[in-house]
Structures are given as structure tokens and as C-alpha cells.
N, C-alpha and C positions, 0 to 999 in steps of 0.2 A: 928149157926144162919142162918136163911133162909129168903130171901125177894123176893117175886114174884111181879113183877111190870109190869103192862099192859100199853104199850105206846099208847097214842092217843093225847097228848097235849104237846105243847112246852111252858112251862112257868116255872119260877123259884119259888121254894117253900121257899127259904131263910132259909135253915137249918143252923143255927148258934147260937151264944150266944144271950141272951136277957132277958127280964123280965120273971118272973115265968109263967105268963099267956101265953106268947109266947112259952115258953118251953113246957107247957102242950099241946098247940095246935100242936106242932111238934110231940110230943109223940102220941097224939090221931091220927094224920094223918098217922104216921108210922105203928101203930098196927091195924088200921081199914082197912078192905078190901075195895078197891076202884078201879074204872075203869074210867079213864078220857075220856070224849067225847069232842074232840077238834073241834071247828068250823073251824080252819085253815085246819086241815086234811080233814074234810068233804068237805069244799069248794074246796080244791085241787083235791079231787077225782071227784067231780061233774064237775069241770072245765076240767079235763082230759077226762071225758065221753063226755062233750059238744064238745070239740075239735075233738074227734073221730067221733062224729055224723056229725059235719060240714064237715070233710074230706070225710065221706061216701057220703053225699048227693051232695056235689059239684062234686066229681069224678063220681058219679052215673049219674048226668045230662050230664057231658062231654062225658062219654062212650056211653050213650044212643043215643046222637046226632050222634056220630061217627058210631055206629053200624047201625042205621037206614039209614044213607047215604050209607054205604057199602052194605046194603041189597038191596037197589035199584039197585046198580051197579051189584050185583050178578044176579038179575033177568034179567038185560039187557045182561050180558056177559056169564052167565053160568059157571063162573070160580069156580072150586072145591077148589083151594087154597084160593081164596077170601072168599068162603063160610066158610071154616074152620076158617079163621081169624074173620069173622063176628060172627060166633057162639061163639068164645072166648070173643069177646067184649060184646055180650049179656050176656053170663054167668058171666063175670067179673062184669058187672053192677048189676046183680041180687044177687050177693053175698053180696051186701050192706044190703039186707033184714035181713039175720040171724045175721049179725054183729050189725045192729041197734037194733035188739031185745036184743042181748046180752048186749049192752051198757045200754039199759034201765033197764034190770034186775039187772045189776051191781050196779045201783043206790039205789036199795032197801036195807033197813036196815036189819041187822042180826036179826034172830029170834031164838027161843029156838029149832027149828027144823033145820034151816040153820044157825048155829052159826057163820060161817064165811061170811054170806051173800051169794049172788048169783054171785059173781064176776067170778067164774070159768065157767059160761055159755059161756064166750068167747072161752074156749077150745072147747065146743060143736060147736060153730060157725065156729071155725077153721076146725073141721071135715067136716062140711057142705061144706065149701069152697073146701076142698080136693076132696069131692065126685063130686062136680060140675066140677072141673078141669078134673077129670078122665072121667066123662061122655062126656064132650066136646071132649076129646082126642079120645075116642072110636068112637064117631059120625064122627069126621073128618077123622079117619082112614078108617072107613067103606065106606064113600063117595068117598075117594080117590081110594080105591081098586075097587069099582064099576066102576069108571071112567076109570081105567086102563083096565078093562075087556070090557068096552063099550066106546071106545074113542069118543070124540066130540070136534069140534073146538070151540075155545074161540073167542068171538066177543067183540067189544067195548074196545079194548086193552088200548087206551088212558085213558078211564075212570077207568079201572082196576088199572093202574099205579097210577093215581091220588088218588084213594081210598086207595091204599097201603101206599102211603106217608102220607095221612091224618090219617090213622090208626096208623102208627108208632108215629107220633107227638102227637096225642091224648093220646095214651097209655103210652108213656114215661112221659108225663106231669103228668098223673094220678099216675103212679108208683112212681115217685119221691115224690109227695105230700103225698101219703099214707104211704110210707116207712118212710119218715121223721117224720110225725105225730105219726105213730105207735111206732117208737123208742123213741120219746120224751115222750110219755105217757106210754110206757112199754107194748104195746099190740102186742103179737106175732101173733094174728089172723089178725090184720090190716097190719102188716108187710108181712105176707104170702099173703094177698090179693094184696098188692103192687107188690110183686114178680110175682104174676099171671098176673097183668097188664103189667109188663115189658116183660113177655114172649110174650104176644099178640103183643107188639110193635115190637119185633124182627121178629115174624112170619109175620107181615105186610110187612117188608122189603123183606121177602122171596117171597111174592106174586109178587114182581117186577121181580124176576127170572122167575116165571111162565109166566108172561106177555111177557117177552123177548123171552122165549122159544117158545111160541105160535106164536109170530111175525116172528120167524125164521122157522116156519113150523113144530116144534117138538110137536106133539099132546100129547106125553107122559109127557112133561115138567110140565104141570099143575097138574096132579095127583101125580107125583113124588114129587113135591114141597109140595103138601098136606101131603104126608107121612112124609117128613122131618119136617114139622110143627108139626105133631103128636109126633115125637120123641123129639122135642124141648119142647113140653108141658110136656111130661112124665119126662124129665130131671128136669124141674123146679118143677114139682109135687113132685119128690123125695126130693128135697131140702126143699120145704115147709112142707112136711110130717115130716121130721126130726125136724124142728122147732116146729111144733104143738105138736107132740108126746113127744118131750123133755119137753115142758112146762107141758103137762099132767102128766108126771112122776116126776114133781117137780125139773127139772133141772134148775140150775141158772149159770150165768157166774162166773167162779172161781175168777175172778177179784173182783166181789162184795163180795165174801166170804173173800178174803184177806183184802179188805178195811175194812170190818166190824170187822174182828179179830184184825187188827192193831189199829183201833179206840178204841175198848174195852180194849185192852192191855195197851193203853196209858192213860187210865183213872186213875187219882190219887186214890190210895188205892187198885187197882186191882193187885194182885200178878200173876195172870195167867188166861188165857181163856181156860177152860176145854172143852167146846163144843160151837159150833156156827152153827145154822141151819137157812137157808133161803128158802122161797118158794114164788112163785107168786100166788096170788089170783086175777084173772083178770089182771089188769095192776097196781096192788100195791103189795108191798112186806110185808111179815110177817116174823119176826125174833124171834128165841129162843136162849138163851145163858145161860151157867152156868159159873160164875166167882168165882175164888178163892180169898178170902180176909183173913185178919188177924183174927184168932179165938178170939183174945182179944177184938174185936170191939163189941160195944153194938148194939142192934137191930136198934136203931135210926141211928147210924153211918153207918151200913150196908145198910140201906134203902137209906141214902143220896148218898152213892157210886153207888147204883143201879140206882137211878134216874139220877145222873150225867152221867153214862154210857149210859142210854137210850137217854138222850138229845144229847150227842155227836154222837150217832149212827144215830139219826134222821137227823142230819146235814150232816153226811157222806154219807147217802143213801137217796137221794131226794125222791125216790118212796116208802119209808118205810111208812107203815100205822099202824102196830102194832109191839110191841116188848115185849117179856116176858123175864125179867131178873131175874135170880136166883143166889143169892149170898150164898156161903158156904165156909167153911174152908176145904182145901184138907186133913188136918190131920184127920178129922172126917170120911173120906172115905177110909182111909188106913186099910187093914186087920189087925186084932189083931195078935200080935206075941205070940207064945206059951211060 
């Protein structure tokens, strides 16, 4: 017996005893191919995208204000370290654009060409963020090396220090907000963008060292700190790249797999979980599983078990959007003995 069930709705079908009419309704439901379209799931996905969009635009506004203020101080002071920090703030604010496009695309319904929808456009947005981070690191390094070869005094040291503190506070606030929302809605790209903002916050503190060194008369302090900022950016770029590429290669947290397997195994009527697969599509999960059930069960009974397993799995994995449950008897998959 085989039952393939596509998850998209949380409601009870009431599989149980009853009048003949009710029984035939159950049989018809069990043998008719169907796909549930749940308003709850759709609303949840749209709400997640809306929260992501709010996080993007709020943080975009905050970073733009910080970057513009720092840019004015860069012109006044000529600080290479502050220039690198300002470039990062501008770059980080501009990464809101590809992410916003990805969130909008993720809302579009699946089609016969894009059968899973366009949720994985977030992975492409993650790549765009990585490229922006890399480009800003290269520009900061080039500027710092040029300043080492052609030293110049830094002026307006007090304003540079103030801009550094403002940059740290602004970036850390944005980082915490983006990372929290990204983890809550399951968006690796938004988490990576939050990590990028956190890097900018710590590099802002490094600008204080450059200002202190210039105040002490060390002309080399500003470009050296600029190079250290570049190394810090590359370090976070590496961590963000692992996150983004892992998502692109369908990596999931093993704890999610364990939770799904334990939930399915605990479903009444399930003798074992033969396979369980999870993948992220945007910021929602898709699951596939094969469950071992008693070969003496009827098609209707197997269907009931599959639907119960699907319902339990949806409660165990809050970000689950689709589940394909296949029930079969393990005996039928054993090789024949000679």
C-alpha cells in the first residue's frame, strides 16, 4: 500500500467510524489525488516575508543615516580607516535591495515551470551580499595600502572618534535586529546580512584606534587599522559564505532532522522511519519521508496514518510548508529469497 500526501493544511479529516455516507466520503478522499492549499500556511509565509521586508527597510534607513554622517567626517578628516567603515555601511545598506527583491519573488505562487515557487531567490540574494562584502573589502584594502605608500595626517580627530562610536552603535543595533528576524523566519540571507552589519560595528571600534594613533603622531596607524578592518571583513565573509553556500547545497540543522524523525516515529501505526529528507526553499521547509506500516492495513488506514504523521510533523517544525509522506510495508521491499 502506498499513500503520498502533500502537506499544506492543518485540519482534521475525522477518519473514523460513522454512517455509510461518511464512510464513502472517507474512501473517496483517500483514493482521490489531492493537494491542500492552506490559508494558514500561506498567511504564515506572507507574514514571514513581511517581517523580513520591515527588517530590511528599517535597518536600511538606520544604516544610511549612519553612513551619510560618517561620509561627511571622512571628507573633513581624510581618515582611511573611517572611509573603510563608511564603505561598509553603505554596502550593508544597499544589500537590502537584492534581499527585498528576493522576498517579493518568494511570495509568488508556484507554477508549472517553477514548481517550488521562487523562494530560493533568497540564495541568489545571499550571493549578491557576499559579492558586495568582498568588493568593499578589496576597496578598503586598496585605499589602506595607498595611504601606507603615501602617508597623510588625519584631521578632525574628535569627529572621527564620534563617528566611530556612532557607527558601532548603529551597526550593532541593525545586526541584532536582522539576525533575530532572520532566524525567526528562517532566512539565511538575512542572517548573513546581519553578520555583515555586525562586522561593520566592530570595524567602527577599530577606527578609534586609528584616531588614537594619529593623535599620538603615528601616521601609519590609520592605514594599518584600515588593513585590519579588511581582515575582519574577510573573516566574517568566510562565515557568511559557509552559511549561504550550505543553504544552496540543501544543508539543514541535524537537530531539525532528529526532531522530524522522532515525531514521525512516534506517530501511532508507524513501525519505522525509512527515510527523512528536509530542505529549505527560501525561509520555509519542505519534507519528504517514507514510513513503514503494517502490510495488513487498508489503503484508508494507511492514508489516515500518513495524514496524522503530516499533522504532527507540521507542529514539530514550525517553518514546514510542504510534506510528502509515503507509507509502505518494509516486507514488500525485501529482496526475494532463492
